[in-house]
C-alpha positions in Angstrom: 36.6 -66.4 14.0 40.2 -65.3 14.0 40.7 -66.7 10.5 37.7 -64.7 9.3 39.0 -61.6 10.9 42.4 -62.0 9.4 40.8 -62.6 6.0 38.7 -59.4 6.4 41.8 -57.4 7.5 43.7 -58.6 4.5 40.8 -57.8 2.2 40.7 -54.2 3.5 44.5 -53.8 3.9 44.6 -50.8 1.6 42.1 -48.9 3.7 43.8 -49.9 7.0 47.1 -48.7 5.7 45.9 -45.5 4.0 43.6 -44.0 6.7 46.2 -43.8 9.5 48.8 -42.5 7.1 46.7 -39.8 5.4 44.6 -38.8 8.4 47.6 -38.8 10.7 49.6 -36.6 8.3 46.7 -34.1 7.9 46.2 -33.9 11.7 49.9 -33.2 12.1 49.7 -30.5 9.4 46.6 -29.0 11.1 48.3 -29.0 14.5 51.3 -27.2 12.9 48.9 -24.6 11.4 49.8 -25.4 7.8 46.1 -25.7 6.8 44.7 -22.8 8.8 44.9 -20.2 6.0 43.2 -22.5 3.5 40.4 -23.1 6.0 39.9 -19.4 6.5 39.8 -18.8 2.8 37.1 -21.5 2.4 35.2 -19.8 5.2 35.4 -16.5 3.4 34.0 -18.2 0.3 31.0 -19.4 2.2 30.3 -15.9 3.5 30.4 -14.6 -0.1 27.9 -17.3 -1.2 25.5 -16.3 1.6 22.3 -14.7 0.3 21.7 -11.0 0.8 19.8 -9.9 4.0 17.6 -6.8 4.5 19.2 -3.7 5.9 19.2 -3.5 9.7 16.9 -0.5 10.3 17.9 -0.3 14.0 21.3 1.2 13.2 22.2 4.5 11.6 25.7 5.7 10.7 26.7 9.4 10.8 29.8 9.4 8.6 32.7 11.8 8.2 34.1 11.4 4.7 36.6 13.4 2.7 33.9 15.9 1.6 32.9 16.5 5.2 36.5 17.1 6.2 36.8 19.7 3.4 33.6 21.3 4.6 34.9 21.5 8.1 38.2 23.0 6.9 40.2 21.0 9.5 40.8 17.7 11.1 40.4 16.7 13.8 37.1 18.5 14.0 36.7 21.1 16.8 35.0 20.2 20.0 32.3 22.8 19.2 31.4 21.1 15.9 31.3 17.7 17.7 29.2 19.0 20.5 26.8 20.6 18.0 26.5 17.3 16.1 25.7 15.3 19.2 23.2 17.9 20.3 21.3 17.8 16.9 21.2 14.0 17.1 20.0 14.0 20.7 16.9 16.0 19.6 15.5 12.9 17.9 16.1 10.8 21.0 18.2 7.8 19.8 18.4 4.9 22.2 22.2 4.9 22.3 25.0 6.7 20.5 28.5 5.6 19.9 31.3 8.1 19.2 33.9 6.3 17.2 36.2 9.3 17.2 39.1 9.6 19.7 38.9 12.7 21.9 41.6 12.2 24.5 42.8 15.8 24.1 40.7 19.0 23.8 40.3 20.5 20.3 39.5 24.2 20.7 37.3 26.0 20.3 34.3 24.6 22.2 35.8 22.1 24.6 33.6 23.2 27.4 30.6 22.9 25.3 31.6 19.3 24.5 32.1 18.6 28.2 28.6 19.9 28.9 27.2 17.6 26.1 29.0 14.6 27.6 27.6 15.5 31.0 24.0 15.7 29.7 24.1 12.7 27.4 24.0 9.5 29.5 23.4 7.3 26.4 26.6 8.5 24.6 29.5 5.9 24.5 33.0 7.0 23.8 36.0 4.9 22.8 39.6 4.3 23.9 42.3 2.0 22.4 43.1 -0.7 24.9 45.6 -2.8 22.9 48.9 -1.1 22.4 49.9 0.2 19.0 53.0 -0.9 17.2 54.7 2.0 19.1 53.6 0.6 22.4 51.0 3.3 23.0 47.3 3.4 24.0 44.8 6.1 23.4 42.7 7.2 26.3 39.0 8.0 26.3 37.7 11.4 27.4 38.1 11.6 31.1 34.5 12.6 31.8 33.1 9.7 29.9 35.5 7.3 31.7 34.4 8.6 35.0 30.7 8.1 34.0 31.5 4.6 32.7 30.5 5.6 29.2 33.6 4.2 27.5 34.1 1.2 25.2 37.1 -0.2 23.4 37.7 0.5 19.7 40.0 -2.4 19.2 39.4 -5.0 16.4 41.1 -8.4 16.1 42.8 -9.2 12.8 44.0 -12.6 11.5 47.4 -13.1 9.9 46.1 -11.9 6.6 44.7 -8.7 8.2 41.0 -9.8 7.9 38.4 -9.6 10.6 36.9 -13.0 11.2 36.7 -12.7 15.0 34.8 -10.2 17.1 35.7 -9.1 20.7 32.8 -8.5 23.1 35.0 -7.4 25.9 38.7 -7.4 27.0 40.9 -6.4 29.9 42.6 -3.0 30.1 46.1 -2.3 31.3 44.7 -1.7 34.8 42.8 -5.0 34.7 39.4 -3.4 34.0 36.9 -5.3 31.8 35.7 -3.1 29.0 33.2 -3.9 26.2 34.0 -3.1 22.6 32.0 -0.4 20.9 29.8 -2.7 18.9 29.0 -5.0 21.9 28.5 -2.0 24.3 25.9 -0.4 22.1 24.1 -3.7 21.4 23.9 -4.6 25.1 22.7 -1.0 25.9 20.0 -1.3 23.2 18.9 -4.7 24.5 18.9 -3.5 28.1 16.5 -0.7 27.0 14.3 -3.5 25.6 14.5 -5.4 28.9 16.9 -8.0 27.7 20.0 -8.6 29.9 22.7 -11.3 30.0 21.9 -14.4 31.9 25.0 -16.4 33.0 24.9 -20.2 32.3 28.0 -21.2 34.2 29.9 -20.1 37.3 32.7 -18.4 35.3 30.0 -16.5 33.3 31.8 -17.3 30.1 28.7 -18.9 28.7 25.5 -16.7 28.9 22.2 -16.3 27.3 21.2 -13.0 25.7 17.6 -13.1 24.5 17.3 -15.9 22.0 21.0 -16.5 21.7 23.5 -18.4 23.7 27.1 -17.1 23.7 30.2 -19.3 24.1 33.7 -17.9 23.9 36.0 -18.8 21.0 38.6 -21.5 21.8 42.1 -21.5 20.3 41.3 -24.5 18.1 37.7 -23.8 17.1 36.9 -24.3 13.4 39.9 -23.9 11.2 41.9 -22.0 13.8 45.1 -23.5 15.3 46.4 -22.0 18.6 44.8 -18.6 17.9 45.1 -15.9 20.6 41.6 -16.1 22.1 42.2 -13.4 24.8 39.3 -11.4 26.1 35.9 -12.7 25.1 35.9 -13.5 21.4 33.2 -14.9 19.1 33.4 -15.8 15.5 32.2 -13.0 13.3 28.9 -13.8 11.6 28.3 -10.4 10.0 25.1 -10.0 8.0 25.4 -9.7 4.2 23.7 -6.4 3.4 23.1 -5.5 -0.2 23.1 -1.7 0.4 24.8 -1.4 3.7 23.5 0.6 6.7 21.4 3.7 6.7 23.8 6.6 6.6 23.8 10.4 6.8 26.9 12.6 6.4 28.1 14.9 9.1 27.6 18.0 6.9 23.9 17.1 6.4 23.5 16.9 10.2 25.2 20.2 10.8 23.3 21.9 8.1 20.0 20.8 9.4 19.2 18.2 6.7 18.6 15.4 9.1 15.3 13.7 8.2 12.6 13.7 10.9 12.8 10.7 13.2 15.7 9.4 11.2 17.6 8.3 14.4 14.7 8.1 16.8 14.9 4.9 19.0 17.9 3.7 17.0 21.6 3.0 17.6 23.7 5.8 16.2 27.3 5.4 15.2 29.4 8.5 14.6 32.7 7.8 12.9 35.2 8.3 10.1 34.9 6.8 6.6 37.3 9.1 4.8 40.1 7.4 2.9 42.7 9.8 4.3 42.4 8.6 7.8 43.1 5.0 6.7 40.5 3.4 9.0 39.3 0.6 6.7 39.4 -3.1 7.3 38.9 -6.3 5.3 36.2 -8.8 6.3 35.2 -12.2 4.9 33.0 -10.4 2.4 35.7 -8.0 1.1 37.2 -8.7 -2.2 39.1 -5.4 -2.9 40.3 -2.4 -1.0 37.6 -0.1 -2.4 34.8 -2.2 -0.8 36.6 -2.5 2.5 34.4 -1.2 5.3 35.5 1.5 7.7 36.1 0.8 11.4 32.8 2.4 12.4 31.0 0.0 9.9 32.7 -3.0 11.4 31.5 -2.0 14.9 28.0 -1.5 13.5 28.2 -5.0 11.9 29.0 -6.5 15.3 26.1 -4.7 16.8 23.8 -5.9 14.1 25.0 -9.5 14.6 24.3 -9.4 18.3 20.9 -7.7 17.9 19.8 -10.2 15.3 21.0 -13.2 17.4 19.2 -11.9 20.6 16.0 -10.6 19.1 15.6 -12.5 15.8 17.1 -15.8 16.6 19.7 -15.4 13.8 22.3 -18.2 14.5 25.7 -17.3 15.9 28.7 -19.0 14.2 30.2 -21.8 16.3 32.9 -24.4 15.8 33.1 -28.1 16.7 35.3 -29.3 19.5 38.7 -30.5 18.6 38.0 -34.3 19.1 35.0 -34.1 16.8 37.1 -32.3 14.2 39.6 -35.1 14.3 36.9 -37.6 13.8 35.6 -35.5 10.9 39.0 -35.7 9.2 39.4 -39.4 9.9 35.9 -40.2 8.7 36.5 -38.5 5.3 39.8 -40.2 5.1 38.1 -43.5 5.6 35.5 -42.7 2.9 38.2 -41.7 0.5 40.2 -44.9 1.2 37.2 -47.1 0.7 36.4 -45.3 -2.6 39.9 -45.8 -3.9 40.1 -49.4 -2.8 36.8 -50.4 -4.3 37.0 -48.4 -7.6 37.7 -50.4 -10.7 39.7 -47.6 -12.3 41.3 -44.2 -11.4 38.7 -42.5 -13.6 35.9 -44.0 -11.5 37.7 -43.1 -8.3 38.1 -39.5 -9.5 34.4 -39.2 -10.4 33.4 -40.4 -6.9 35.9 -38.1 -5.2 34.5 -35.1 -7.2 30.9 -36.0 -6.4 31.7 -36.5 -2.7 33.8 -33.3 -2.6 30.8 -31.4 -3.9 28.6 -33.1 -1.3 31.2 -32.2 1.4 31.2 -28.5 0.4 27.5 -28.4 0.1 27.0 -30.0 3.5 29.5 -27.7 5.1 27.8 -24.7 3.5 24.4 -25.9 4.8 25.9 -26.2 8.3 27.4 -22.8 7.9 24.0 -21.3 7.2 22.8 -23.1 10.3 25.6 -21.5 12.4 28.4 -24.1 12.3 31.8 -23.6 10.9 32.8 -27.0 9.6 36.3 -27.5 8.2 36.3 -28.2 4.5 39.9 -28.2 3.3 41.2 -30.8 5.7 38.5 -33.4 5.0 38.6 -32.6 1.3 42.4 -33.3 1.3 41.7 -36.4 3.4 39.1 -37.6 0.9 41.2 -37.0 -2.2 44.5 -38.1 -0.6 43.1 -41.3 0.8 41.3 -42.1 -2.5 44.5 -41.5 -4.5 46.7 -43.4 -2.1 44.4 -46.5 -1.7 43.7 -46.6 -5.4 47.4 -46.3 -6.2 48.1 -49.1 -3.7 45.4 -51.1 -5.3 46.8 -50.5 -8.8 50.3 -51.4 -7.5 48.9 -54.6 -6.0 47.1 -55.4 -9.3 50.2 -54.5 -11.2 52.3 -56.9 -9.2 49.6 -59.6 -9.6 49.5 -58.8 -13.3 53.3 -59.0 -13.5 53.2 -62.4 -11.8 50.4 -63.6 -14.1 52.3 -62.2 -17.1 55.5 -63.9 -16.0 53.6 -67.2 -15.6 51.9 -66.7 -19.0 55.3 -65.9 -20.6 56.7 -69.1 -19.1 53.7 -71.1 -20.3 53.9 -69.4 -23.7 57.6 -70.1 -23.9 57.0 -73.8 -23.1 54.2 -73.8 -25.6 56.4 -72.2 -28.3 59.1 -74.7 -27.6 56.5 -77.5 -28.0 55.1 -75.8 -31.1 58.6 -75.6 -32.5 59.2 -79.3 -31.9 55.8 -80.2 -33.3 56.4 -77.9 -36.3 59.7 -79.5 -37.0 58.0 -82.9 -36.8 55.3 -81.7 -39.0 57.8 -80.3 -41.5 59.6 -83.6 -41.6 56.4 -85.5 -42.0 55.4 -83.0 -44.7 58.7 -83.5 -46.5 58.2 -87.2 -46.3 54.6 -86.9 -47.4 55.6 -84.6 -50.3 58.3 -87.1 -51.3 55.8 -90.0 -51.2 53.2 -88.1 -53.2 55.8 -86.9 -55.6 56.8 -90.5 -56.2 53.2 -91.5 -56.6 52.7 -88.6 -59.1 55.8 -89.5 -61.0 54.7 -93.1 -61.1 51.2 -92.2 -62.5 50.4 -93.0 -66.1 48.3 -89.9 -66.6 49.7 -86.4 -66.7 49.2 -84.3 -63.6 49.5 -80.5 -63.6 49.2 -78.0 -60.7 47.5 -74.9 -62.0 47.3 -71.4 -60.4 45.6 -68.4 -62.2 45.5 -70.4 -65.4 49.2 -71.3 -65.5 51.1 -74.4 -64.8 53.1 -74.1 -61.5 54.1 -77.8 -61.1 53.7 -81.2 -62.9 54.9 -84.7 -63.1 57.1 -86.4 -65.7 54.1 -87.9 -67.5 53.1 -84.3 -68.3 56.4 -83.5 -70.0 56.4 -86.9 -71.9 52.8 -86.5 -73.0 53.2 -83.0 -74.5 56.9 -83.2 -75.4 57.9 -80.2 -73.3 60.8 -80.0 -70.8 59.9 -79.3 -67.2 61.3 -75.8 -67.4 59.3 -75.0 -70.5 56.1 -76.4 -69.0 56.3 -74.3 -65.7 54.6 -70.9 -66.2 52.9 -72.0 -69.5 49.1 -71.2 -69.7 47.3 -74.5 -69.6 45.1 -73.5 -72.5 48.1 -73.9 -74.8 48.0 -77.7 -74.2 44.7 -78.0 -76.2 43.6 -77.1 -79.7 42.1 -73.7 -80.5 38.6 -75.3 -80.7 38.8 -76.4 -77.1 40.7 -73.5 -75.4 37.5 -71.6 -74.6 36.1 -74.7 -72.8 39.3 -75.1 -70.8 39.4 -71.4 -69.8 35.7 -71.5 -68.8 36.3 -74.4 -66.4 39.4 -72.9 -65.0 37.8 -69.5 -64.3 34.8 -71.2 -62.7 37.2 -73.0 -60.3 34.9 -76.0 -60.1 35.5 -79.7 -60.3 34.9 -80.9 -63.8 35.4 -83.9 -66.2 35.4 -83.3 -69.9 37.0 -84.4 -73.2 39.3 -82.3 -75.4 41.8 -82.6 -78.1 45.3 -81.9 -76.8 48.2 -80.3 -78.7 51.8 -81.4 -78.4 54.8 -79.2 -78.8 55.4 -80.7 -82.3 51.9 -79.8 -83.4 50.4 -83.3 -83.3 47.1 -83.8 -81.5 45.5 -86.6 -79.4 42.2 -87.0 -77.7 42.2 -86.8 -73.9 40.0 -86.6 -70.8 40.7 -83.8 -68.3 39.5 -84.1 -64.6 40.1 -81.0 -62.4 39.8 -80.6 -58.6 40.2 -77.4 -56.5 42.6 -77.3 -53.6 43.4 -74.5 -51.1 46.8 -73.8 -49.5 46.5 -71.0 -47.0 45.3 -68.0 -49.1 46.2 -69.7 -52.4 43.6 -71.5 -54.5 45.0 -73.9 -57.0 43.6 -76.6 -59.4 44.9 -80.1 -59.9 44.3 -81.4 -63.4 44.6 -85.0 -64.4 45.0 -85.6 -68.2 44.3 -89.0 -69.7 45.3 -89.9 -73.2 42.3 -91.8 -74.6 43.7 -92.4 -78.1 43.6 -96.2 -77.7 40.1 -96.1 -76.4 38.9 -94.0 -79.3 40.6 -96.3 -81.7 39.0 -99.4 -80.1 35.6 -97.7 -80.3 36.1 -96.8 -84.0 37.2 -100.3 -84.8 34.2 -101.8 -83.0 31.9 -99.4 -84.8 33.5 -100.3 -88.1 33.1 -104.0 -87.5 29.5 -103.5 -86.6 28.8 -101.5 -89.6 30.5 -104.1 -91.9 28.5 -106.8 -90.2 25.3 -104.9 -90.8 26.3 -104.2 -94.4 26.9 -107.9 -95.1 23.6 -108.8 -93.5 21.7 -106.2 -95.5 23.6 -107.2 -98.7 23.2 -111.0 -98.2 19.6 -111.0 -97.1 17.7 -107.8 -97.6 19.3 -106.7 -100.9 18.8 -110.2 -102.4 15.2 -110.2 -101.3 14.5 -106.8 -102.6 16.2 -107.7 -106.0 14.0 -110.8 -106.3 10.9 -108.7 -105.5 11.9 -106.3 -108.3 12.4 -109.1 -110.9 9.1 -110.8 -110.1 7.2 -107.4 -110.1 8.6 -106.7 -113.5 7.6 -110.1 -114.8 4.1 -109.8 -113.3 3.6 -106.4 -114.9 4.3 -108.0 -118.4 1.9 -111.0 -117.8 -0.8 -109.2 -115.9 -2.9 -108.7 -119.0 -1.8 -111.5 -121.3 -1.4 -114.3 -118.8 -3.2 -113.4 -115.5 -2.6 -116.8 -114.0 1.2 -116.6 -114.4 1.1 -112.9 -113.2 -0.7 -114.1 -110.0 2.0 -116.7 -109.5 4.7 -114.0 -109.7 2.8 -111.8 -107.2 2.5 -114.7 -104.8 6.3 -115.1 -105.0 6.7 -111.3 -104.4 4.5 -111.6 -101.3 6.6 -114.5 -100.0 9.9 -112.6 -100.7 8.6 -109.4 -99.0 7.6 -111.4 -95.9 10.9 -113.1 -95.9 12.7 -109.7 -96.2 10.6 -108.2 -93.4 11.4 -111.1 -91.1 15.1 -110.7 -91.9 14.8 -106.9 -91.2 13.2 -107.6 -87.8 16.0 -110.1 -87.1 18.6 -107.4 -87.9 16.8 -104.9 -85.6 16.8 -107.5 -82.8 20.5 -108.1 -83.4 21.0 -104.3 -82.7 19.1 -104.6 -79.4 21.4 -103.7 -76.4 23.0 -106.7 -74.7 21.5 -105.7 -71.3 18.0 -106.0 -72.8 18.8 -109.2 -74.5 19.7 -110.8 -71.1 16.8 -109.4 -69.2 14.0 -106.8 -69.0 14.1 -103.0 -68.7 14.1 -103.0 -64.9 17.0 -105.4 -64.5 18.9 -103.5 -67.3 18.5 -100.2 -65.3 19.6 -101.9 -62.1 22.7 -103.4 -63.8 23.5 -100.0 -65.3 23.3 -98.4 -61.8 25.6 -101.0 -60.4 28.2 -100.4 -63.1 28.0 -96.6 -62.5 28.5 -97.1 -58.7 31.8 -98.9 -59.3 33.2 -96.1 -61.6 32.2 -93.1 -59.5 31.8 -91.9 -55.9 28.2 -90.8 -56.4 25.5 -92.4 -54.3 23.1 -94.1 -56.8 19.8 -95.9 -56.0 17.4 -97.6 -58.4 13.8 -98.3 -57.4 11.2 -100.4 -59.4 7.5 -99.6 -58.5 4.7 -102.0 -59.5 4.7 -105.3 -61.4 7.1 -105.2 -64.4 5.6 -106.0 -67.8 7.1 -106.1 -71.3 7.1 -103.1 -73.5 7.9 -102.9 -77.2 11.6 -103.6 -77.8 12.3 -100.2 -79.3 10.5 -98.5 -76.4 12.6 -100.3 -73.8 15.7 -99.5 -75.9 14.8 -95.8 -75.9 14.0 -95.7 -72.2 17.3 -97.5 -71.4 19.3 -95.1 -73.5 17.5 -92.1 -71.9 18.3 -93.4 -68.4 21.9 -94.0 -69.4 22.2 -90.4 -70.8 20.7 -88.9 -67.7 23.0 -90.8 -65.4 26.1 -89.9 -67.4 25.2 -86.2 -67.5 24.5 -86.1 -63.7 27.8 -87.7 -62.9 30.0 -86.1 -65.5 28.6 -82.5 -65.9 26.4 -81.9 -62.8 28.8 -83.4 -60.3 25.9 -84.9 -58.4 26.6 -86.6 -55.1 23.3 -88.5 -55.1 21.2 -89.8 -58.0 17.8 -91.7 -57.7 16.3 -93.7 -60.6 12.6 -94.7 -60.4 10.9 -97.0 -62.9 7.1 -97.2 -62.2 4.9 -99.7 -63.9 1.3 -98.4 -63.8 -1.8 -99.9 -65.3 -1.9 -97.8 -68.5 1.5 -96.2 -68.6 5.1 -96.6 -67.7 7.1 -93.8 -66.0 10.9 -93.3 -65.8 12.2 -90.7 -63.3 15.9 -89.7 -62.9 16.6 -87.1 -60.1 19.9 -85.7 -58.9 21.3 -83.1 -56.5 23.9 -81.7 -58.9 24.6 -78.2 -60.1 21.5 -77.9 -62.2 21.0 -75.5 -65.1 18.6 -73.1 -66.7 16.6 -75.2 -69.2 15.6 -72.1 -71.2 19.2 -71.2 -71.7 20.4 -74.6 -73.1 21.3 -74.3 -76.8 21.2 -77.1 -79.4 25.0 -77.0 -79.7 25.6 -77.6 -76.0 22.4 -79.7 -75.3 22.9 -82.5 -77.7 22.1 -85.1 -75.1 18.8 -83.4 -74.1 18.0 -83.1 -77.8 18.6 -86.8 -78.2 16.3 -87.6 -75.3 13.6 -85.4 -76.8 13.8 -87.1 -80.2 13.6 -90.6 -78.6 10.5 -89.6 -76.5 9.0 -88.2 -79.7 9.5 -91.5 -81.5 7.7 -93.3 -78.7 4.8 -90.8 -78.7 5.6 -90.2 -75.0 5.9 -87.2 -72.7 9.2 -85.6 -71.5 9.5 -83.3 -68.5 12.8 -81.7 -67.5 12.9 -79.5 -64.3 16.2 -77.9 -63.3 17.5 -74.7 -61.7 21.2 -73.6 -61.1 22.3 -75.1 -57.8 19.1 -77.0 -57.2 19.6 -80.3 -59.1 17.7 -81.8 -62.1 14.7 -84.1 -62.5 13.9 -85.9 -65.8 10.6 -87.7 -66.2 9.6 -89.8 -69.2 6.0 -91.2 -69.6 5.0 -93.7 -72.3 1.7 -95.6 -72.8 1.7 -99.3 -72.1 0.2 -100.2 -75.5 2.7 -98.1 -77.4 4.4 -100.2 -80.0 2.8 -103.5 -79.1 
């Protein structure tokens, strides 16, 4: 269990390190008050996002602006004018009136009239300033109102940025009296008239119920506040967001009788200054500029509306969480951020998650705000982002160290590998040098000329090449290989070189001194890296050609002697006897008949000798056996001289064909085999000789390069032309099927009785 726990702790080490660091640091900053102003600004933003609410019709403001002051002709206004104003408003029977105008000293004329109005107006509430001014002074309420307990405090609580975010319900005077503020006093008076009074919920009476609302005093660390002065009975301001403000009427309109009927009946009436010259305006959370800043009398009215809406309509008051819950709130978001950063595969993914959760945080806080809870936003947002960045950075640092270790290990492995490769390369180079030397010695010892060709030019060669063509090595290097053959064969050589194929063909070569000699050229293709070269082996076949010519000449001489000694003599005798018979055919028929008999005998003798000569020309393979054995023997000979896989199959029972038919079939098979090996470069050739009842079939099939039968000309298809002529002489059938790259199949069919 302990091992598993240690493994889990190590797995989440980034979170365990990040959360205490970030959350602890933010809690210290919060306790020091460094984040208070940012939380207050975030609260203001939530107020501005709040939807508009309908105007509170229970409140009416009688305002004194700059035009009213000009109309009065003086300020402060006289007691007579004030008394007349209150009297005109009383006629519509408002529930309660608040006089937000200081009247600690008489302003003649009309002071007595004002005293009489104070005496006869029990629902009129005056003001005094309880909290000392910067000069250490307080402003007293009218003495008569103070005696009748019709006095409230006009004091407002400002934060460090001079905004009103807290409202005072009551506070202590210098003589230790409890006094309600103007807004609270008018609200409580209105609710009392509706039969709604405060109901204490604790012994200290700090928590009480008023209608549908429960009031709890503000604590120094509620919400985003840190050690705020919570003297008196303060609550968080949750002023309504009116689109058009309160219902108002100017002092001039009241004095001049333009007060609409029942305009203030059963309502709360505030009488106060709104003129800019008196500098009695304040910033609230809704205020974005000094022009829109409400006057003091409007702020008191906003508090009254907040209290009435909470008690009568159930509109939520704004409360804050206790300090331990706020700490857990910060720690929780720090934990979320640390987990995000630790589990994200990249900083980009971590940033996306933080942004999405930040939006969710603000949205949730805004939803709670609408429900009446001030939840901190800035501290948890910083905890979320800071923890995500820190844990992700820690993770990246861990990965970087691991990557560095892996890279170092790979570098070491690669270094060892390179050293091994260097050793192997040196060994390979030595082996290559040795191999090159051996092959150079073999090439130099070769009888045939060997040339290495690239792009049609000679790039290397052996000594036999220089001896064969009478060029020095320096002269041969770089020479176009086509210059080594006569003009008639250069096109053929260039064609094979450009095709870059393996070929075997005969040409007439040209030495440097202009002499020529017949040769066979065999080329193969080799690749060295990106280089493609051709290796050409050149054989001087002068001796072979001479031997063939001598053999042919001997055969021709032998045949000439045979024809001269036998056939010519027979034909001469026939001519003499025919001449003699022609002379005696009429005169002496009997003697003529004797001559004709002699002619017949000579003709038969000549025919027999002619047949004997033909038999003498029959191939040796056919003399020693039948056609099937001759084809098998030919296949065996071809196997020895090439690397091609050859097979010969005889189907059926062999029978004898006419000698000239067997001769033609053997020559056709020989030609087909030679073409397949020499020109088609076939790797596999199959010969099939089928003896059927009425006909004999010869099939030669290969897997070579093939060709387009329709494109073969007489000049380049002499072998095919010879096959066709032989088949025609046998009255047989010839079928040739071939396509480029798909091999060739040659089929010859002759009748069994042909030539017998």
